Structures are given as C-alpha cells and as structure tokens.
C-alpha positions in Angstrom: -25.1 -35.0 27.6 -22.6 -37.8 26.7 -19.9 -36.6 24.4 -17.7 -39.4 23.1 -14.1 -38.9 22.0 -13.1 -40.1 18.6 -11.5 -43.3 20.0 -14.6 -44.0 22.2 -16.9 -43.6 19.2 -14.8 -45.8 17.0 -14.8 -48.5 19.7 -18.5 -48.2 20.2 -19.3 -48.6 16.5 -17.2 -51.7 16.2 -20.0 -53.5 18.1 -22.4 -52.9 15.2 -20.7 -54.8 12.4 -22.8 -56.9 10.0 -25.6 -58.2 12.2 -26.9 -54.9 13.6 -28.4 -52.4 11.1 -27.4 -48.8 11.1 -29.5 -45.9 9.7 -27.9 -42.6 8.8 -29.7 -39.3 8.5 -28.9 -35.6 8.2 -30.8 -32.3 8.2 -33.6 -31.2 5.9 -32.6 -29.2 2.8 -29.1 -30.8 3.0 -26.1 -28.8 1.9 -22.7 -30.1 0.6 -21.4 -31.0 4.0 -24.7 -32.8 5.0 -24.7 -34.8 1.7 -21.0 -35.5 1.7 -21.1 -36.7 5.3 -24.2 -38.8 4.7 -23.0 -40.5 1.5 -19.3 -40.7 2.6 -20.1 -42.4 5.9 -22.6 -44.7 4.2 -20.0 -46.0 1.8 -17.3 -46.3 4.4 -19.6 -48.4 6.6 -20.6 -50.6 3.7 -17.0 -51.1 2.6 -16.0 -52.1 6.1 -18.5 -54.8 6.8 -21.4 -52.9 8.4 -25.1 -53.2 7.4 -26.0 -49.6 6.8 -28.5 -47.4 4.9 -28.9 -43.6 4.5 -32.1 -41.7 4.7 -32.4 -39.0 2.0 -36.1 -38.0 1.5 -36.9 -34.8 -0.4 -34.9 -32.9 -2.9 -31.1 -32.2 -3.1 -29.3 -29.5 -5.0 -28.9 -30.3 -8.7 -25.1 -30.2 -8.6 -25.1 -33.1 -6.2 -27.4 -35.5 -8.1 -24.7 -36.9 -10.4 -22.6 -37.8 -7.3 -25.2 -39.7 -5.3 -24.2 -43.4 -4.6 -26.1 -46.1 -6.4 -26.7 -48.2 -3.3 -27.8 -47.7 0.2 -30.0 -44.6 -0.1 -33.6 -44.6 1.2 -35.6 -41.8 -0.5 -39.0 -42.6 1.0 -39.8 -41.5 4.5 -39.9 -44.6 6.8 -42.7 -45.3 9.1 -42.2 -45.9 12.9 -42.6 -49.6 12.2 -39.9 -49.6 9.5 -37.5 -47.9 11.9 -37.7 -50.9 14.2 -35.2 -53.0 12.1 -32.4 -50.5 12.9 -30.3 -50.8 16.1 -28.7 -47.5 15.7 -29.4 -44.1 14.1 -26.5 -41.8 13.3 -27.5 -38.2 12.8 -25.0 -36.1 10.9 -24.5 -32.3 10.7 -27.9 -31.4 12.3 -27.6 -28.8 15.1 -31.2 -29.4 16.4 -33.5 -32.4 16.5 -36.2 -30.4 14.8 -34.1 -30.2 11.6 -33.5 -34.0 11.3 -35.0 -35.3 8.1 -38.2 -37.4 8.0 -39.2 -36.0 11.5 -37.2 -38.9 13.0 -37.5 -37.7 16.6 -41.2 -37.1 16.3 -42.0 -40.8 15.4 -44.2 -42.6 17.8 -43.0 -45.6 19.8 -39.5 -46.7 20.7 -36.8 -45.4 18.4 -33.3 -46.8 17.7 -30.5 -45.6 19.9 -29.1 -42.4 18.4 -25.7 -40.8 18.0 -25.2 -37.3 16.9 -22.0 -36.3 15.0 -21.8 -32.6 14.3 -19.6 -29.5 14.2 -22.2 -26.8 14.9 -21.4 -24.9 18.2 -25.0 -24.6 19.2 -25.7 -28.4 19.1 -27.1 -29.2 22.6 -26.3 -32.9 22.4 -29.9 -34.0 21.9 -29.0 -37.6 20.8 -28.5 -40.5 23.3 -24.7 -40.3 22.5 -22.9 -37.5 20.8 -19.6 -36.7 19.1 -19.5 -32.9 18.8 -16.4 -31.2 17.5 -17.1 -27.4 17.1 -13.5 -26.7 16.1 -13.9 -28.9 12.9 -14.5 -27.1 9.6 -17.1 -29.6 8.6 -18.8 -32.7 9.8 -17.0 -34.5 6.9 -13.7 -33.6 8.6 -14.9 -35.2 11.8 -15.8 -38.4 9.9 -12.4 -38.6 8.3 -10.8 -38.5 11.7 -13.2 -41.2 12.9 -12.4 -43.5 10.0 -8.7 -42.9 10.5 -8.9 -43.7 14.2 -11.0 -46.8 13.5 -8.6 -47.9 10.8 -11.4 -48.3 8.4 -10.7 -48.5 4.6 -11.8 -45.3 2.8 -12.4 -46.0 -0.9 -12.2 -43.5 -3.7 -15.9 -42.8 -3.9 -16.3 -42.4 -0.1 -13.2 -40.1 -0.1 -14.8 -38.0 -2.8 -18.0 -37.5 -0.8 -16.1 -36.5 2.4 -13.9 -34.1 0.3 -17.1 -32.5 -1.0 -18.2 -31.9 2.6 -15.0 -30.2 3.5 -14.7 -28.2 0.2 -18.3 -26.8 0.3 -18.2 -25.9 4.0 -14.8 -24.1 3.7 -15.6 -22.5 0.3 -12.8 -24.5 -1.2 -10.5 -23.4 1.7 -11.4 -19.7 1.4 -13.3 -19.4 4.7 -11.8 -18.8 8.1 -12.9 -22.2 9.4 -10.1 -23.7 7.3 -7.3 -25.1 9.6 -4.1 -27.0 9.1 -6.0 -30.1 10.3 -8.6 -29.4 7.6 -5.9 -29.3 4.9 -4.3 -32.4 6.2 -7.6 -34.3 6.1 -8.3 -33.1 2.6 -4.8 -34.2 1.4 -5.4 -37.6 2.9 -8.7 -37.9 1.2 -7.2 -37.0 -2.1 -4.5 -39.7 -1.5 -7.4 -42.1 -0.9 -8.8 -41.4 -4.3 -11.0 -38.3 -3.7 -11.7 -36.8 -7.1 -10.8 -33.1 -6.5 -11.2 -32.1 -10.2 -14.7 -33.7 -10.5 -15.8 -32.0 -7.3 -14.6 -28.5 -8.4 -16.2 -28.9 -11.8 -19.5 -30.3 -10.5 -20.0 -28.2 -7.3 -18.3 -24.9 -8.1 -18.0 -24.6 -11.9 -21.3 -25.9 -13.2 -23.6 -22.9 -12.8 -26.5 -22.8 -15.3 -26.9 -19.8 -17.6 -30.3 -19.1 -15.9 -28.6 -19.0 -12.5 -26.0 -16.6 -13.8 -28.8 -14.3 -15.1 -30.7 -14.6 -11.9 -27.7 -13.6 -9.9 -27.0 -10.7 -12.2 -30.5 -9.3 -11.9 -30.6 -9.9 -8.2 -27.4 -7.8 -7.8 -28.7 -5.1 -10.1 -32.2 -4.7 -8.7 -32.4 -6.5 -5.3 -29.2 -5.7 -3.4 -29.7 -3.4 -0.4 -27.4 -1.8 2.2 -28.1 -0.9 5.8 -26.2 0.0 9.0 -24.0 2.6 7.2 -23.1 0.1 4.5 -21.8 -2.5 6.9 -24.7 -4.9 6.2 -25.6 -5.9 2.6 -28.5 -8.2 1.8 -30.9 -9.3 -1.0 -34.4 -10.8 -1.1 -35.2 -13.6 -3.6 -38.5 -12.4 -4.8 -40.9 -15.2 -6.0 -41.2 -13.3 -9.3 -37.4 -13.3 -10.0 -37.2 -17.0 -9.1 -40.0 -17.8 -11.5 -38.6 -15.6 -14.2 -35.4 -17.7 -14.4 -37.0 -21.0 -13.2 -34.7 -21.1 -10.2 -35.6 -23.6 -7.3 -34.7 -22.6 -3.8 -32.7 -25.8 -3.3 -30.2 -24.5 -5.9 -29.6 -21.1 -4.3 -27.3 -21.9 -1.4 -24.2 -20.5 -3.0 -25.7 -17.1 -4.0 -24.8 -15.5 -0.6 -21.1 -16.0 -1.4 -21.4 -13.4 -4.2 -22.4 -10.8 -1.6 -19.6 -12.0 0.8 -17.1 -11.3 -2.0 -18.0 -7.6 -2.3 -15.8 -5.3 -0.3 -17.3 -2.9 2.2 -20.0 -4.8 4.2 -18.9 -6.9 7.2 -22.1 -8.9 7.4 -24.2 -10.1 4.4 -27.4 -12.0 4.1 -30.1 -13.3 1.8 -33.8 -13.6 2.5 -36.2 -16.0 0.8 -39.9 -16.8 1.4 -40.1 -20.5 2.5 -42.9 -22.4 4.2 -44.8 -19.2 5.2 -41.8 -17.5 6.8 -38.8 -15.5 5.7 -35.7 -17.7 5.8 -32.5 -15.6 6.4 -29.0 -16.9 5.7 -26.2 -14.8 7.2 -22.4 -14.6 6.8 -19.9 -12.6 8.7 -16.6 -11.5 7.2 -14.9 -10.7 10.5 -14.7 -12.9 13.6 -15.4 -9.7 15.6 -19.1 -9.9 14.5 -21.1 -13.0 15.3 -24.0 -13.8 12.9 -24.5 -16.9 15.1 -25.5 -14.6 17.9 -27.9 -12.7 15.5 -29.5 -15.9 14.3 -29.9 -17.2 17.9 -31.6 -14.0 19.0 -34.2 -14.6 16.2 -34.8 -18.3 17.1 -32.3 -19.8 14.6 -28.7 -20.9 15.0 -25.5 -22.0 13.3 -21.9 -21.0 13.4 -20.5 -17.6 14.5 -19.4 -16.8 10.9 -22.3 -18.6 9.1 -25.9 -19.0 10.4 -29.6 -18.9 9.6 -33.0 -18.2 11.0 -36.6 -17.8 10.1 -38.5 -14.6 10.7 -42.3 -14.6 11.0 -43.7 -11.4 9.5 -46.6 -10.2 7.5 -44.4 -8.8 4.7 -40.8 -8.9 3.5 -40.5 -5.2 4.5 -41.3 -6.1 8.1 -38.9 -9.1 8.0 -36.2 -6.9 6.6 -36.7 -4.3 9.4 -36.5 -6.9 12.1 -33.3 -8.4 10.6 -31.7 -5.0 10.1 -32.5 -4.1 13.7 -30.8 -7.2 15.1 -27.8 -6.8 12.8 -27.5 -3.2 13.9 -27.5 -4.3 17.6 -24.7 -6.7 16.9 -22.6 -4.0 15.1 -23.3 -1.4 17.8 -22.5 -3.7 20.7 -19.1 -4.6 19.2 -18.3 -0.9 18.5 -19.2 0.2 22.0 
C-alpha cells in the first residue's frame, strides 16, 4: 500500500489541473462527512482551476438536500465507457471498495487511477494511492489540511461543506474523536466563510414532527436492554417506519438518542435493509470497542462508532447474535 503524506498528495494533485479530469466519489448511503467531503472537495477543486465532477447517485438525507451545490454533481451512475474520460478517481470516506458508490471498482475494463482519502482505521489502502489519517475526526478534516498545505483557496460554500463533515462526525464536537486540531480546522473554516448557523439549523435543528413522534414511540415500545443493562438497542420495525412515513436514509441520527441515556456503555440500532439486518453501534467508553464487534460480524468502522450487517432468518435471531458478540466484548474487557 502506498500512503502519501499531505504534502506528497498536494504535489501529486497539482499535476491534474485543468486539462485532466478528476472524478470524486464516496460511499453508498452517504452521511454528513461523506457528503461534506464530496461537495467540499468538488468546490475547492473547481475554484482552483481543476476540471472535476462528483458522483452522487442514489438518495441523500433530506437535511442535506438544500445544501447540495448547483454544479458539478453527477446523479446518474456512469458506464465503464463514460469513466474513460477521467484521469483520476478520488474516493472519499469509504473504508472498503465494496461500499464505493456506483460499484466503481466492479466496472469492466481499465479504470482511472484511484486515490483513497479516509479516516477509517480499518481502511486497507485498496486504492492505487492512499492518504489515510485514522487520527482525524472526519475525512473533511483531512481535506482541510490538504487544501491548506496546497495553498488552495477555500470559498465560503466549500468551507460550509467541510464544516458539515466535521460537525456531523464529531456530533457538533461532543464525541471523543474531537481534538484540538479538529477545533482549529473548524475555526479556520468559519474564518473562510463556513456558515455555522445554517449548518446547525439545517443538520441538527430541523427534525420533522413525524420523526420526533417516531423516536418517541421507538423509545417507549422498542428500546431493549441486555448484558446487565450495559447494552441498549432498538429495532426499527417496518410497521413503525411506515406509520410515521420515515425513510431509512433519514434515521442516521436516531442512535444518538440512545447514546445520550445514562447507564449503557454500548448502544445500537437495528434495521432491515436489503434482506439483512443492518446494525449501527456506538461505544461511550474507549475501553469497549464497537469496531471490534462489527469486524467480528463482517463489518467495520471506528472503535467508537461502527456498523455491520447480520444475515438471519428473523430479527430475534439477529438480536441474539448481536447481543452475544457485545457480551463477549464486555466480558473480555472485564476479565
């Protein structure tokens, strides 16, 4: 694996100005950091003389739609032939090649050279070149450091997108991945015109009434405890989702409600998706690794935030499998 430093990556990208096309991509079902990184880097490249486009097929969370840039987005999945016009593909915030949108790495024929920029600790460096910084709070934080090292101009709209990536992946600086470097990057992005107020109102303070009712009923009827109360989780039943007309793409922040409750040290949510039971996990203490739990179940992510998919014949079976793995993590650390 070739892992470039910030300065090496900046120097490499300088060779792709204007006459060599760059395509950006991120992972499927993009979250705030994926979207902020994708849109932020797109705008920075365009503002600094690069010929770039960003691949964003599929749906995005409703809160992000008003923030999407008006230029440079490709919403239709490109064919292998259409990819030939690009000299470089930059993959952002995707820990594995299987999660890259539009099945990029499964396309037939020769593909553009690829660079992976990511902060997930389990990224194996699957791109031709990589810039992996596991200590960063968000991929957007890495991109700010890259733009700063390259002396690229960061306009207000680009700064807003990168700030979204940092704010959503740190829970507005509430999570333990927040560092002094994170705060300095956020301050610099605000100085560059990043619209903090708009981000907070759009991403954190714009919950629909139906979502609030969904969350209330979920907590009242669907919340479960296991492992002596140290693990709390909830299952998004299809019936409850339908009752309040909630789409799965808008549920990424529900798990934070469970995390805010005192008592459990690990929390999770389970949802039926594409024939499997998708589990999102959060740890409240560094002592317990939900990344290790997810990896044992074929998933991955960070030590404090991770996800996996369990194949089971029923949600009860999926819950039993998940609880067993959480219990093993808890018992191992208590031994």
